[in-house]
C-alpha positions as CSV (number, residue, x, y, z in Angstrom):
1,M,135.9,152.0,246.1
2,T,135.4,149.4,248.8
3,A,138.1,149.3,251.4
4,L,139.9,145.9,251.5
5,A,140.5,144.2,254.8
6,V,144.1,143.3,255.0
7,G,143.5,141.2,258.0
8,A,141.1,139.1,255.9
9,L,143.8,138.3,253.2
10,M,144.1,134.7,254.0
11,P,146.5,132.3,252.1
12,A,144.9,130.6,249.1
13,H,143.6,127.1,249.6
14,A,145.6,124.1,248.4
15,T,142.9,123.3,245.8
16,D,142.1,125.4,242.7
17,E,138.4,125.2,243.1
18,G,137.8,128.9,242.8
19,L,140.0,129.5,239.7
20,P,138.6,129.9,236.2
21,G,138.7,126.9,233.9
22,Q,141.9,127.9,232.1
23,L,143.7,127.9,235.4
24,Q,142.6,124.5,236.7
25,D,145.9,123.1,235.4
26,I,147.9,126.0,236.9
27,D,150.4,123.6,238.5
28,A,151.2,121.9,235.2
29,H,151.3,125.2,233.4
30,V,153.8,126.8,235.8
31,E,155.9,123.6,235.8
32,G,155.9,123.7,232.0
33,V,157.1,127.3,232.1
34,R,159.9,126.4,234.5
35,R,161.1,123.6,232.3
36,E,160.9,125.6,229.0
37,F,162.7,128.6,230.3
38,D,165.1,126.8,232.7
39,V,163.9,128.6,235.9
40,P,164.7,126.9,239.2
41,G,161.8,128.5,241.2
42,I,158.7,130.6,240.6
43,A,156.1,132.0,242.9
44,V,152.7,133.4,241.9
45,A,149.8,135.2,243.7
46,I,146.4,136.3,242.3
47,V,144.1,138.8,243.9
48,K,140.5,139.0,242.6
49,D,137.7,141.1,244.1
50,G,139.5,141.7,247.3
51,E,140.5,138.1,247.9
52,V,143.7,136.1,247.4
53,V,142.6,133.3,245.1
54,L,146.0,131.8,244.6
55,E,149.3,132.1,246.5
56,R,151.8,129.4,245.7
57,G,155.4,128.5,244.9
58,W,157.0,126.0,242.5
59,G,160.5,124.6,242.2
60,L,163.6,125.3,244.2
61,R,165.0,128.3,246.0
62,E,168.4,127.4,244.7
63,Q,169.3,124.9,241.9
64,G,170.8,121.7,243.4
65,K,169.5,122.3,246.9
66,P,166.4,120.8,248.5
67,A,164.7,123.9,249.9
68,K,161.5,124.6,247.9
69,V,159.9,127.9,246.9
70,D,156.6,128.7,248.7
71,A,154.3,131.7,248.9
72,K,156.5,133.3,251.6
73,T,159.9,132.9,249.7
74,L,161.6,136.3,249.3
75,F,162.8,137.4,245.9
76,A,164.4,140.6,244.7
77,I,161.5,142.5,243.2
78,A,164.0,145.0,241.6
79,S,162.3,147.8,239.7
80,N,158.9,146.9,241.1
81,T,160.3,148.9,244.0
82,K,159.7,152.1,241.9
83,A,156.0,152.0,242.7
84,F,156.8,152.0,246.4
85,T,159.0,155.1,245.9
86,A,156.2,156.8,244.0
87,A,153.7,155.8,246.7
88,S,156.0,157.3,249.4
89,L,156.1,160.6,247.6
90,S,152.3,160.5,247.3
91,I,152.0,160.0,251.1
92,L,154.1,163.0,251.7
93,A,152.1,165.0,249.1
94,D,148.8,164.0,250.8
95,E,150.2,165.4,254.0
96,G,151.2,168.7,252.4
97,K,154.9,168.2,253.0
98,L,155.8,168.4,249.4
99,S,154.2,168.8,246.0
100,L,155.1,166.6,242.9
101,D,155.4,170.0,241.1
102,D,158.1,171.2,243.5
103,R,161.5,171.7,242.0
104,V,164.0,169.1,243.1
105,T,166.3,171.9,244.2
106,D,163.5,173.1,246.7
107,H,164.4,170.0,248.7
108,L,168.0,169.2,247.6
109,P,169.6,172.6,246.9
110,W,172.8,170.9,245.8
111,F,171.1,168.8,243.1
112,R,172.6,169.3,239.6
113,M,172.1,167.8,236.2
114,S,174.6,168.3,233.4
115,D,172.5,171.1,231.9
116,P,171.6,174.2,234.0
117,Y,168.1,174.5,232.5
118,V,167.3,170.9,233.3
119,T,168.6,171.4,236.8
120,H,166.3,174.4,237.3
121,E,163.2,172.9,235.8
122,M,163.4,169.3,237.1
123,R,160.4,168.7,239.3
124,V,159.8,165.9,241.7
125,R,157.4,164.3,239.3
126,D,160.1,164.2,236.6
127,L,162.2,162.0,238.9
128,L,159.6,159.3,238.4
129,A,158.7,159.6,234.7
130,H,161.8,158.6,232.6
131,R,161.7,161.8,230.5
132,S,164.8,163.7,231.9
133,G,166.9,163.6,228.8
134,L,169.2,161.0,230.2
135,G,169.8,158.0,228.0
136,L,168.6,154.5,228.6
137,G,170.2,153.3,231.9
138,A,172.5,156.4,232.1
139,G,174.6,156.4,235.2
140,D,173.8,152.8,236.2
141,L,177.4,151.8,236.4
142,L,177.6,154.0,239.6
143,Y,175.7,151.2,241.4
144,W,175.4,148.2,238.9
145,P,177.0,145.9,239.8
146,G,177.3,147.0,243.4
147,T,179.7,149.9,244.1
148,D,180.9,151.6,247.3
149,Y,179.4,155.0,246.4
150,S,176.8,156.3,248.8
151,T,173.3,157.3,247.6
152,E,174.2,161.0,247.8
153,E,177.5,160.5,246.0
154,V,175.7,158.8,243.2
155,A,173.2,161.7,243.0
156,R,176.0,164.3,243.1
157,R,177.7,162.6,240.2
158,L,174.6,163.3,238.0
159,K,176.2,166.7,237.1
160,D,178.6,164.8,234.9
161,V,176.3,162.2,233.4
162,P,175.7,163.3,229.8
163,L,172.2,164.0,228.5
164,S,171.4,162.3,225.2
165,G,168.0,163.6,224.6
166,S,165.8,166.7,225.2
167,F,164.2,167.4,228.6
168,R,160.7,165.9,228.7
169,G,161.1,165.2,225.0
170,Q,161.1,161.4,224.9
171,Y,161.0,158.2,227.1
172,A,164.3,156.7,228.2
173,Y,164.2,154.4,231.3
174,D,166.6,155.3,234.1
175,N,167.2,154.2,237.7
176,I,169.4,156.9,239.0
177,L,166.7,159.5,239.4
178,Y,164.8,157.2,241.7
179,G,167.8,157.4,243.9
180,V,167.3,161.1,243.9
181,A,163.6,160.6,244.8
182,Q,164.7,158.5,247.7
183,L,166.9,161.4,249.0
184,V,163.9,163.7,248.6
185,I,161.8,161.4,250.7
186,E,164.5,161.2,253.4
187,E,164.9,165.0,253.4
188,V,161.2,165.8,253.7
189,S,160.3,163.0,256.1
190,G,163.3,163.2,258.4
191,Q,163.6,159.4,258.2
192,T,165.8,157.0,256.3
193,Y,163.9,155.5,253.4
194,A,164.1,152.1,255.0
195,Q,162.3,153.5,258.1
196,F,159.7,155.3,256.0
197,L,158.8,152.2,254.1
198,Q,158.7,150.1,257.2
199,Q,156.5,152.4,259.1
200,R,154.2,153.9,256.4
201,I,153.7,150.9,254.1
202,F,155.1,147.5,255.2
203,E,153.8,147.5,258.8
204,P,150.3,148.9,258.0
205,L,149.8,146.4,255.2
206,G,151.1,143.5,257.2
207,M,154.1,142.9,254.9
208,R,156.0,141.4,257.7
209,D,158.7,139.5,255.8
210,T,159.5,142.2,253.2
211,R,163.0,143.7,253.4
212,F,164.3,147.1,252.3
213,N,167.1,145.5,250.4
214,S,169.4,142.5,250.6
215,D,171.5,144.1,253.3
216,A,168.4,143.8,255.6
217,L,167.9,140.1,255.0
218,R,168.2,138.0,258.1
219,P,170.0,134.6,258.6
220,R,166.7,132.6,258.9
221,D,164.9,134.3,256.1
222,N,163.2,132.2,253.5
223,V,165.0,133.7,250.5
224,A,165.6,132.6,246.9
225,T,168.9,132.6,245.2
226,G,169.2,134.2,241.8
227,H,170.5,132.3,238.7
228,A,172.1,133.5,235.5
229,K,173.4,131.7,232.5
230,A,177.1,132.3,232.4
231,D,178.2,133.2,228.8
232,F,174.4,133.0,228.1
233,K,174.7,129.2,228.3
234,D,175.2,127.5,231.6
235,L,172.8,128.2,234.5
236,Q,174.5,128.9,237.8
237,P,173.7,130.8,241.0
238,A,174.4,134.5,240.9
239,P,176.0,136.2,243.9
240,R,173.6,138.2,246.0
241,M,173.8,141.9,245.3
242,S,172.6,145.0,247.0
243,W,171.8,148.4,245.7
244,S,172.5,150.0,249.1
245,N,173.1,153.3,247.3
246,V,170.0,153.5,245.0
247,S,167.5,151.3,246.9
248,G,164.6,153.5,245.8
249,A,165.1,152.2,242.2
250,G,165.1,148.5,242.9
251,G,166.1,147.4,246.4
252,I,163.1,145.6,247.9
253,Y,163.0,141.9,248.6
254,S,159.4,140.5,249.0
255,S,157.2,137.4,248.6
256,V,154.0,136.8,246.7
257,H,152.3,136.5,250.1
258,D,153.3,140.1,251.1
259,M,153.0,141.5,247.6
260,S,149.3,140.3,247.4
261,R,148.6,142.8,250.2
262,W,150.3,145.6,248.2
263,M,148.2,144.7,245.1
264,A,145.0,144.5,247.2
265,M,145.6,147.9,248.6
266,Q,146.2,149.3,245.1
267,L,143.1,147.7,243.7
268,A,141.1,149.1,246.7
269,G,142.0,152.7,245.8
270,G,144.7,153.1,248.3
271,T,142.7,151.7,251.3
272,Y,142.8,148.7,253.6
273,R,141.4,147.6,256.9
274,D,143.6,147.3,260.0
275,A,143.5,144.4,262.4
276,K,140.5,146.0,264.2
277,G,138.6,146.3,261.0
278,N,138.9,150.1,260.7
279,E,139.3,151.5,257.3
280,Q,142.7,153.1,256.8
281,R,144.3,154.8,253.8
282,I,147.9,154.7,252.5
283,F,147.5,157.4,249.9
284,S,144.6,159.4,248.4
285,E,142.5,158.2,245.5
286,D,143.6,161.4,243.6
287,R,147.2,160.5,244.1
288,Q,146.6,157.0,242.9
289,Q,145.0,158.3,239.7
290,A,148.0,160.6,239.2
291,M,150.3,157.6,239.6
292,W,148.2,155.6,237.1
293,S,148.0,158.4,234.5
294,V,150.4,158.6,231.5
295,I,153.1,161.3,231.9
296,T,155.5,160.0,229.3
297,P,154.1,158.3,226.1
298,I,156.1,155.3,224.9
299,P,156.1,154.2,221.2
300,V,154.4,150.8,220.9
301,P,157.0,148.4,219.6
302,K,156.3,145.8,216.9
303,P,156.0,142.3,218.4
304,Q,159.2,140.3,218.1
305,V,157.3,137.3,216.6
306,P,153.8,137.0,215.1
307,Q,152.7,134.8,217.9
308,L,152.8,137.9,220.2
309,E,150.5,140.1,218.1
310,A,147.6,139.5,220.5
311,A,149.6,140.9,223.4
312,R,150.4,144.1,221.5
313,P,148.8,147.2,223.3
314,N,147.0,150.0,221.6
315,F,148.8,152.5,223.9
316,L,151.8,152.5,226.1
317,G,153.1,155.0,228.6
318,Y,154.7,155.6,231.9
319,G,153.1,157.3,234.9
320,E,154.6,157.7,238.4
321,G,156.4,154.4,239.1
322,W,154.0,152.4,236.8
323,N,153.8,151.3,233.2
324,L,150.4,151.9,231.7
325,S,148.9,150.1,228.7
326,D,145.9,148.0,227.6
327,Y,145.2,144.3,227.0
328,R,142.1,142.9,225.4
329,G,140.2,146.2,226.0
330,R,141.2,146.6,229.7
331,K,143.7,149.1,231.1
332,L,146.7,147.5,232.7
333,V,148.8,149.1,235.4
334,W,152.0,147.1,235.7
335,H,155.8,146.9,236.1
336,T,158.6,144.5,235.7
337,G,161.8,144.0,237.6
338,G,165.2,142.8,236.6
339,W,168.0,141.9,239.0
340,P,171.1,139.7,238.8
341,G,169.6,136.3,238.7
342,M,165.9,137.3,239.2
343,V,163.1,138.9,237.2
344,S,159.5,139.6,238.1
345,R,156.2,141.2,237.0
346,V,153.3,142.9,238.9
347,T,150.1,143.4,236.9
348,L,146.9,145.2,238.0
349,V,143.6,145.2,236.0
350,P,141.7,147.9,237.9
351,Q,138.4,147.4,235.9
352,E,138.4,143.7,236.9
353,K,139.8,144.2,240.5
354,L,142.4,141.7,239.4
355,G,146.1,141.6,240.4
356,V,148.9,139.1,239.4
357,I,152.4,138.9,240.8
358,V,155.0,136.5,239.4
359,L,158.4,136.2,241.0
360,T,161.2,134.1,239.5
361,N,164.9,133.3,240.3
362,A,166.3,133.3,236.8
363,E,166.8,136.0,234.1
364,V,164.1,135.1,231.6
365,G,161.2,137.5,231.1
366,G,159.3,135.1,229.0
367,A,158.6,133.0,232.0
368,F,156.7,135.8,234.0
369,N,155.0,137.0,230.8
370,A,153.7,133.5,229.8
371,I,152.2,133.0,233.3
372,T,150.8,136.6,233.6
373,L,149.0,136.5,230.2
374,R,147.6,133.0,230.9
375,V,146.1,134.4,234.1
376,L,144.7,137.5,232.4
377,D,143.2,135.5,229.6
378,A,141.5,133.2,232.1
379,Y,139.8,136.0,233.9
380,L,139.0,138.0,230.8
381,G,137.4,135.1,229.1
382,A,139.9,135.2,226.2
383,P,140.7,132.3,224.0
384,R,143.3,129.9,225.3
385,T,146.7,130.9,223.9
386,D,150.0,129.1,224.1
387,W,152.0,132.0,225.5
388,T,154.9,129.7,226.5
389,A,155.4,128.8,222.9
390,A,155.1,132.5,221.8
391,Y,157.7,133.7,224.3
392,T,160.0,130.7,223.5
393,A,159.9,131.8,219.8
394,A,160.7,135.4,220.8
395,L,163.6,134.3,223.0
396,A,165.0,132.1,220.1
397,K,164.8,135.1,217.8
398,T,166.6,137.3,220.3
399,R,169.4,134.8,220.7
400,G,169.6,134.3,216.9
401,K,170.1,138.0,216.4
402,A,172.8,138.1,219.0
403,D,174.6,135.2,217.3
404,E,174.3,137.1,213.9
405,D,175.6,140.2,215.5
406,W,178.7,138.4,216.8
407,Q,179.4,136.8,213.5
408,K,179.4,140.2,211.9
409,H,182.1,141.3,214.3
410,V,184.1,138.2,213.5
411,A,183.7,138.7,209.8
412,A,184.9,142.3,210.1
413,R,187.9,141.5,212.2
414,D,191.4,141.8,210.9
415,A,193.1,139.2,213.1
416,D,196.5,140.1,211.8
417,A,196.3,143.7,212.9
418,P,198.1,143.8,216.3
419,P,197.9,146.7,218.8
420,S,199.8,149.8,217.9
421,L,201.7,150.0,221.2
422,P,203.4,147.5,223.5
423,L,200.9,146.2,226.1
424,A,202.7,148.1,228.9
425,K,201.8,151.4,227.2
426,Y,198.0,150.7,227.7
427,A,198.5,150.1,231.4
428,R,197.3,153.3,232.9
429,T,194.7,154.7,235.2
430,Y,191.8,156.2,233.2
431,R,189.2,158.6,234.6
432,D,185.7,159.1,233.5
433,P,184.0,162.4,234.7
434,W,180.9,160.6,236.2
435,Y,182.1,157.1,237.1
436,G,185.6,157.8,238.3
437,D,188.7,155.6,237.8
438,V,189.2,152.5,235.7
439,I,192.6,150.9,236.0
440,V,194.4,148.9,233.4
441,E,197.4,146.9,234.6
442,E,199.8,144.5,233.0
443,E,200.0,141.2,234.8
444,N,202.0,138.2,233.6
445,G,202.1,139.4,230.0
446,Q,198.3,140.3,229.9
447,L,196.3,143.4,230.5
448,R,193.8,143.4,233.3
449,M,191.0,145.9,233.7
450,R,189.5,146.9,237.1
451,F,186.7,149.4,237.8
452,S,187.9,151.1,241.0
453,R,184.5,151.3,242.7
454,T,183.0,148.0,241.3
455,P,184.8,144.9,242.6
456,Q,182.9,142.6,240.2
457,L,184.0,144.5,237.1
458,T,187.5,143.0,236.9
459,G,188.6,141.1,233.9
460,T,191.3,140.2,231.3
461,M,191.8,142.1,228.2
462,T,192.8,140.4,225.0
463,P,193.7,142.1,221.7
464,W,190.9,142.0,219.1
465,Q,192.2,144.1,216.2
466,H,194.3,147.3,216.0
467,D,193.8,149.2,219.2
468,T,190.6,147.4,220.2
469,F,190.6,144.8,222.9
470,I,187.9,142.6,224.4
471,V,187.6,142.6,228.2
472,R,186.1,139.4,229.5
473,W,185.0,139.7,233.1
474,D,186.1,137.1,235.7
475,E,182.4,136.9,236.8
476,R,181.0,135.1,233.8
477,W,177.4,135.3,235.0
478,L,177.5,139.1,234.3
479,N,177.2,138.4,230.5
480,A,178.7,141.9,229.9
481,D,182.0,141.4,228.0
482,A,182.9,144.6,226.2
483,F,185.0,146.0,223.4
484,V,187.6,148.5,224.7
485,T,189.0,150.8,222.0
486,F,191.9,153.2,222.5
487,A,192.3,156.4,220.5
488,L,195.9,157.7,219.9
489,D,197.1,161.2,219.4
490,A,199.4,162.4,216.7
491,D,202.5,161.5,218.8
492,G,201.3,157.9,219.4
493,G,200.1,158.6,223.0
494,I,196.7,157.4,224.3
495,R,194.1,160.2,224.1
496,E,191.1,158.3,225.5
497,A,189.5,154.9,225.7
498,R,185.9,154.0,224.8
499,M,183.8,150.9,225.6
500,E,180.7,149.2,224.3
501,A,179.0,145.9,225.3
502,I,179.6,143.1,222.8
503,S,176.3,141.4,222.9
504,P,172.9,143.0,222.3
505,M,171.6,140.7,225.1
506,T,173.8,142.4,227.7
507,D,171.7,144.3,230.3
508,F,171.3,148.0,229.4
509,S,172.5,148.9,232.9
510,F,176.0,148.2,231.8
511,D,176.2,151.6,230.2
512,F,179.8,151.3,229.0
513,Q,179.1,153.4,226.0
514,D,178.7,156.6,228.1
515,L,182.2,156.4,229.5
516,R,184.8,158.8,228.3
517,L,188.0,157.4,229.8
518,A,191.0,159.8,229.7
519,P,194.4,158.6,230.9
520,L,195.7,160.3,234.0
521,P,199.3,161.4,234.3
522,P,201.3,158.6,236.0
523,E,201.8,160.6,239.2
524,E,198.1,161.1,239.8
525,K,196.4,158.7,242.3
526,N,193.1,157.0,241.8
527,D,190.0,158.8,243.0
C-alpha cells in the first residue's frame, strides 16, 4: 500500500468541485438531515485516495448560541475510541511487548471474571471482541453516567458482574473490558493511556486538537455541546460527562479534521509520512488485517423497515475494535459511537480507499447513517436513495413500538393495589455485589432513590402497583426511568429489590436488570 503523507492532508476546498455528482448538493442534504432529525450541529469529512475531499461543519455547537460547527469542532467520538485502544495493543504487539494471545492475567495477575475458567482463559484479544459471556452492556453502571470509581476499581468489580452467556459463544457488546485493555496498555507500556495515545498516535498523525477525554478539554477549545430529548420529547443541552475510569472504551474527543488523518492512516495500511516526507508506520499491516478480520460473528438483523433493505449486509461481525460487514459488494470497516448528547460513525471502504466520518451533537443515529450511506452511494455509483426518509421511517417505528410497550404496562396495571408496606419500610440502603450501594430515603412523604457512586442517578419513586414503584430521575435528559420491584419474605420483610428500564428506547448501558439489591442491616454503613 502507498504511504500517505499526513503533512499533505490539507483542508478541503470551499467548493464541491471534486465531489461525485450525488454529493454536489451536500450542503442541502446535510441541512435536510439536521432539520429532519433535529440535530443542532453536524461535521463531516471524506478521505478518498489519500486526499481529504471534504471537511466541513454545519449548524451550531450548542442550540440557541451563535458559535457554529466547523471542521475543527471537537465532539465526543465515544465508542470510536475502541479502535484506538485496539491500535495501541497492536503497537505493543509489533514491538514484542505483548501478544494478543497472552492471558490477561499474564499482565494483570489480579484480574478476575465471575467464572474461574473464563478468568484463566481470557486472552488480550478477547477483551476487544465482545464474546466474553457478559451480557449486553454488563457493568456499564459502574461508569455510566459518570461515577467516582477508578479504572482499576471498575475492573476489579468484574469478579461480581454476572455472565449471561457462554465464553466465546455469542456476541454481546460491552464496554467494561476495554477498560481492562486500557490497564493492560498502561502496565505493558509504563505510561498512562493518555500519554501513550498522545505520543504514539495523536502527535505522529498531527491530531493536534484531539483530547483523551472531556477532562482534558481546555477553556479555549472549539467543542460542541451534546443534546438529548428530555422524556424523549424536548431537545435540551446535556451536561458534559467524562468516562475518566473507562476512557479506553469511549473517552476521546476529536474533530473531523483530526479524524481524517486517522482514517487516512488506516486506509494507507497503517502508514503515513512525517513532516519531512519520510514514511512512518503506526502499526504493521499484519496487525491491521487482524484488527479487520472477524473474530465474533454477529447475526444479521432484519431491517426495521422495507426502505432499509438495500443497506442490509450479507455478513456482519466484530474484529478488534471494528465492526465488519459489506455494502453493495464492498467490505466495510466501521464503528459507531454513542455518548450523552452525541453520536457518530466512522466508515472505511478499503477497496475504494474511501473513508467517511460523521460527528453529531444529538442522539439520533439516523442522521449519521443517512449521510454516510449517501456518501458511499455517490462513490460506489449506486442509485440515488432517500436514506433520510428511510431512517425517518425506522425512527418512527421505534418510537411507535415504545409507545405500544408503555400502553401495555398501563393496561396491565392495577392502580388500586397499593404498596404492601408503609413507605418508611422501603427506605433502606441496598447493596448490589458489583455496583455497590443504592440508597432509598423517605423525604417529605416521598421515596427518593440515590445511587451512591453516581450523582446523576437520583430520583423520586412513586408507587405503580403492589410493591413496584417507578423511579423518575431528576435529570430528565437521561431517558432512563425504571421500574423498581421489591420482593418480600414470609414475614413481610424486604428480601431484595430488582430494577428494569421502562422504555425500550433507554440506552442499554443503563443495565439496571443486572442489579441484585439486597437490604443492609440498619447499622451497616454505605460502601
